[in-house]
C-alpha positions in Angstrom: 124.5 -84.1 86.6 122.8 -86.8 89.2 120.3 -85.7 91.8 121.9 -87.0 94.7 125.0 -84.8 93.8 125.0 -81.6 96.5 126.6 -78.6 96.3 129.9 -79.2 97.7 130.6 -82.1 95.5 129.6 -80.1 92.1 132.2 -77.1 93.6 134.5 -79.6 94.0 134.5 -81.6 90.8 134.4 -77.8 88.6 137.1 -76.9 91.0 139.2 -80.2 89.7 138.6 -79.5 86.5 139.0 -75.4 86.0 142.8 -76.8 87.5 143.8 -78.6 85.6 142.3 -77.2 82.1 144.5 -74.2 83.5 147.8 -76.8 83.8 147.5 -78.5 80.6 147.5 -75.1 78.7 150.7 -74.4 77.8 152.5 -70.5 78.7 156.4 -70.9 77.2 156.6 -73.5 77.9 154.9 -73.7 81.5 151.3 -74.2 82.6 149.2 -71.6 82.7 149.0 -69.3 86.1 146.6 -69.3 88.7 147.4 -65.1 88.0 147.1 -65.4 84.2 143.6 -67.1 84.5 142.6 -65.1 86.9 143.9 -61.6 84.7 142.3 -63.9 81.8 138.5 -62.9 83.3 139.2 -60.3 85.0 139.4 -61.1 88.5 140.9 -61.2 91.5 144.0 -64.4 91.6 142.6 -65.6 94.8 138.7 -66.0 93.0 141.1 -68.5 91.2 142.5 -70.8 94.4 138.7 -70.4 95.9 137.0 -72.6 92.6 140.0 -74.5 92.7 139.9 -75.3 96.0 135.8 -75.8 95.5 135.1 -72.9 98.1 133.5 -71.5 95.5 132.6 -70.9 92.1 132.5 -69.4 88.4 129.3 -68.1 87.4 127.4 -68.6 84.1 129.2 -66.5 82.4 133.0 -67.6 83.9 132.5 -70.2 83.4 131.3 -70.1 79.4 134.4 -68.0 79.3 136.5 -71.4 80.4 134.8 -73.9 78.0 136.0 -71.1 74.5 139.5 -70.8 76.8 140.1 -74.7 77.0 138.5 -75.7 74.1 135.9 -77.4 75.7 131.9 -77.9 76.9 130.9 -75.8 80.4 128.7 -79.3 81.2 132.4 -81.0 80.8 133.7 -77.9 84.0 130.6 -79.1 85.0 131.2 -82.7 85.7 128.2 -83.0 83.6 129.9 -85.2 80.9 133.3 -87.4 81.4 134.5 -86.2 77.3 136.1 -82.1 77.4 134.6 -82.1 73.8 
């Protein structure tokens, strides 16, 4: 991660990647909903919305769970690498 990136840029990048990965996962031929993701993480839907809008960030533990769910490295979610693996 570049030292010149501020927290707001990082939050925005994390949110964009979470949203993209959530939509990539299919549940009954439809994208995973924010509600389904929130349920998986035992969080409120408004928390997922806040992440996706770049208003807040998941915890380290939540990032690890997201990485497992999305089959990608946490570094990808943080915007530290372009490749998902």
